N, C-alpha and C positions, 0 to 999 in steps of 0.2 A: 504494500500500500504506500502510495506517495504522500509524504507529509508536507503540509503547507506551512510556511513560516508564520509564526504568530506576529501580531502587531508589536508586542513588546520586544521580540527578537529583532525585528526590522528597525525599530527605534534605537535599540542598543547598538546595532551595527552602524547606523548612520552617525550616532554620537561618537563611536570609536573611530570611524573614518575621519570625521571632522576634527577630532582630537589629534589624530596622526598628522593631518594636514597642517594644523596650527603649530605642531611641534616642528614641522619641516620648514616653516617660514623663518627666514633669517632674523635674528634678534640684534638690536642695536647694542654694540659694546659701550663701555663707559667713555664719556668725554670728560676728561679731568680738568681741563683749563686751557687758557691761552698759552701756547708754547712760545711763539715769537711773532714779531712783525719784521718784514724785510723791506729795506729802502735802497734806492739807487742814490749814490753820492758822487759828486763831480770831483771832489778832492778828498781822498781817503785820509790824508794826514790831518786836514782841518776837521773832518768828521770825527776822527778819533780824539782829537783835542777837545771836542765838544762832549762826547759821550764818556770818555775816560778822564780827561783833565778836569772838566767842569763838574760833571756828575759823579766822578769818583768810581766809575765802573772799571772792570778789567776785562781783557780779552783772553779767553782760555785757549783759543787756537784759531788758525786761519788756513786757507788753502789757496794755491795759486789758480789764476784764471788762464785764459788762452794767452793773454799778454803776460809774460813772466814778470813784468814790472808791476802787475796788478794782483790784488788778492781779494778774496771774499773773507770778511772779518766778522767774527762773532763777538758781541758785547754782552757779557754775562750780568744779569740782574739777580738771579738766584739759581738754585740747582735745576729748576725746571723752565726758566724763562730767559730768553735772550732777545737781542736786537741784531738782525743780520744786515750787514752793509755790503752792497754789491757795487762794483765800479759802474758809473753811469755811462761809460764808453760802450756798454753793451746795449744801450737803447738810444733812440733818437733824442736829440737835444731837448725837444719840446714834450717828451713823454712824461707821464705821471711819475712821481718819485716813489710811490708805493708799488712794490712788486707783488707781495702777497702777505696774507696773515696765516697763522698756523694754529691748529688745534691739537692738543695732546690727547691721545686715546690709549687705552690699555691693550688693544688688539687691532692693529691696522688692517690686517687681512680680513678679519671678521667685519670690520667697518666697510671695506671695499665690497664685500659680498652683500652686505646689508644695503648699501647705497645703490648698488646695481639693481637689487630687487625693488627699489623705490623709483626706478627710472632715471637715476642720476648717471650721467656719463662718467665712467671710471676707466682707468687703464686695465689692460688685460691681466696684469699681475701686480703684486705688491713687491717693490724693489727695496734694496738696501742701499742707502745713499753713501756718499763719500766719507761721512763722519760716522758711519756704522749704525745708523738708525733706519728703521723701516719708514718709508715715506712715499707719497704720491700727491698729485694735485687734482683738484676738481674746481669747477666754476659755480659760483652762486648765481641766482637769477639776474643779478645786476652786472655780471661779468667780472666780479671780483674773484681773484685767484685765492683759493683756500687750500692750504697744505694740510694733509692728515699725517701725523707723525707719531710713531711709537718708539720710545727710548729703549734700546736694547741694553742688556746688562754689560755687554762688551763693547758698546759704542762709545764714542768720544765724550758724549754728554755725561753719561754715568761714570766714565773713567775719571772725570774731573770733579766728581761730587765732593762738596765740602771745600773746594779750592777756588781761587780767583774771586773771592768775595771780600773785598777790602772793607775795613770799618770806615773808610772815607766815602762809601756810597751814600748818596743823599736819599736813596730809596731802596727798599728790598723787595718791592712787589709792583708788578704791572697789572692793575686790576682790570683794565680794559683797553681795547683798540677800537678806533673809529673808522668806519668805511662808508663811502657814499652809497645811498640807496634811493633809487628812483621808482622802484616797484615794491611798495611796502607789502601788499597782499602776497605777492609771490615770495618775498623774503620771509614773511611770517610762516608760510607753508614750508619753505626749505629749512630754515633754522628752527622753527617751532615744531611743526608736525613731523618732519623727517628726522632732524637731529635731536629733537627733544629739549631745545632751549625753552626757558620760561621768561615771559616778560616781567620785569621788575619795576619799571618806571618809564613814563613818557613825558616829554616836556616840550614847550613851545615858547619862543621869545616874542611871538606876536599872535596874530589871529589864525595862523596855520601851524600845525604840528611840525616840530623841528627835529626831535630826537626820540628814538625808542631804544631802550636798553634791554638786551636779551641775555640772560645768564645761562651758562653751560649747565647741563643736567646733573653733573656729578662734582661740582666745585663751586667756587664763588666768583670766578672771573666772568666777564661779560663782553659782548660785542655791542658797540654803540652805533646804531643806524643813524647816519647823518642824512636826513631827508632833504630833497631839493625840488623846486618847482620850475626850474629852467636849467638848461645845459650849463654845467659849471665851467668856469674858466680855469686855467692852470693854477692861477693864484688861489682860487677857491679850493682846489684839490689839495694844495699844500697845507691849508689850515684844517680842512675837514678830515682828510686822511691823517690820523694822528695816533699817538700812544699816550697813555696816562700813567704817571708814576705816583704812587701813593706815599704820603708822608704824614706822620702823626701830628706835626706842628708846622703849619705853613710859614709862620713868622720865623721860626728857627731855621727852617729849610732855606728861606729867602736870605737870611743873614749868612748862612754858609755859602750859598751860591754867589752872593755879592762879594764875598771875601776872596773868591777865585776869579782869575782873569777870564773874560768872555772871549772865546776864540775869534780870530780874524774872520770877517765875513758874516758874522751873526748879527742880525738886527737886535736892538735892545729888547729885553723881555717886557711883556705887558705889566701894568701895575697890578698889585694884589687886589683881588675883588671877590665878592661873593656871587657865585653863579646862580642861574635860574633854579638849579637843583638845591640851593641853600648851602652849598659847600664852598669853603674858601679855596681859592686857586690862583695860580700864576701860570702864564703861558710863556715858554721859551721856544726859540726857533733855531734849528741847526743851520749850518752854513748854506744849505740848499733851500732853506725856508720851511722845512717840515716842522710841524708844531709838536711840542712835547708839553703836555698838560701836567702840572704839578698840583696835586689836589689832596685835601684831607678826606678821610673815609666817612666822616659824619658831618651833618649839617652844623652851621656855626652856633645855633642855639639848642641843638639836640632834638629839635622837633622835625618830624618828616615833612617834606613838601609834597602835597597831593599831586597825583599825576594830572597832566593837562587833558582837557576835554576838547581841545581844538581839533578840527578835522585835518586829516593828512592831505598833503598836496596831491594834485592829480598825477596819476602814474605817467612816467616818462620812459622812453626806451632806455635800455642799458647804455651808460655813457662809455664811449671808447675814445681815449685820448688821440689827438691827431697824429702824434708821433708813433709810428709803427715800430715794434721791437725789431732790432737788427740781429739779435743773438739767435743761435740755434737752440731748440728745446733741450737738446742733450746737455748743453752747457749750464743749464739751470739746476741740475741735480745736486743736492747737498747731502 
C-alpha cells in the first residue's frame, strides 16, 4: 500500500529545507573599525613634516613605488589605524587627494563572499598585499574606493604592534573619516543594510541636511557622509574628504600644536570653535590642503545635540574628479 505524506510531515520538510537554505546564505563577518585613510601628497617630505613633526606620529614602514625616489609611507596612529601617503605623481595634477578609506574586518575572504552574495562587485579572490595583510577594494554607490583589510598575525601591521607610538602624539585615535556622498539613499543601503552600519547622528548647518554619521557594527568608529547638492569643486573635496583625530582636551591639544612649527606650505589652522554637533574642534590642513579635524569626543556642555530634521539634498550622480588616474591598478596594492 502506498503511503501518502501527512501535512505535518510536509510542513516539517519545508521548514528543514528553509533552515538549510538560511544556513547556506553567507553571513557578514565582523567590521571592527576604520583601518586607515589614504591620500595623495605632492611633497612627501612636507607631508611627513606635517603628520610626524607637527602631530607627533611615527612611520612604522614604507615601500618603494615605481619611481625609486618615491615611497608609499604609513603614518601610525595606533596599532590598528594609520594614514597612508601615496606620491601624487601617480595621479593627474587636478585629481582628488583622497585615494581610499579602509575598513578592518576579522575575515576578509568571508566578507568578499558575503558582499558578492549582496550584488557588490568584488575581485575574484582575496589577495595578500605587500605588507602581509589580506586586502581588496570595492566601490560604494558614490564611487568612493573602500578597502577591506584583515590584519594577519605575520603581517607588517601586527609585526609592529606596540611600537612606533610616541608619547608626542597629539592623538591616539581616529574616530572617523569623511567622504563625499551625493546619493544618500543608496549609501544608506550599502553601508547600513549590507555592511550593517548604524546611524548615530545627522546634522545640518542650514535648511538642508549636511552630514550623516554611520558607525561600524562591531566598534565605535564611524564614517561621516559629507552631503552635497551641487558638483563639488576640488577645493571643496579637500575640506570635505577628511580625517578626524580625537583629543580629550582641545585647548591643551591646541597649545601643543602651536608650540610646534607649522610645516612649509600649510595654511594656518582655523580658530577653535564649537561645531554644529556641540563638540569643540580645530581644523588643520596638510601641505596639499587636506583637512584634519581635531575634535573632543563629547559635547562642550555634556548635553547631546539632537539630530537634524532637515531634508537631505536631492540625489546627484557619483562625483568623478576631472583628473583621471594615471597609475596602473596593480601599483595600488598594499
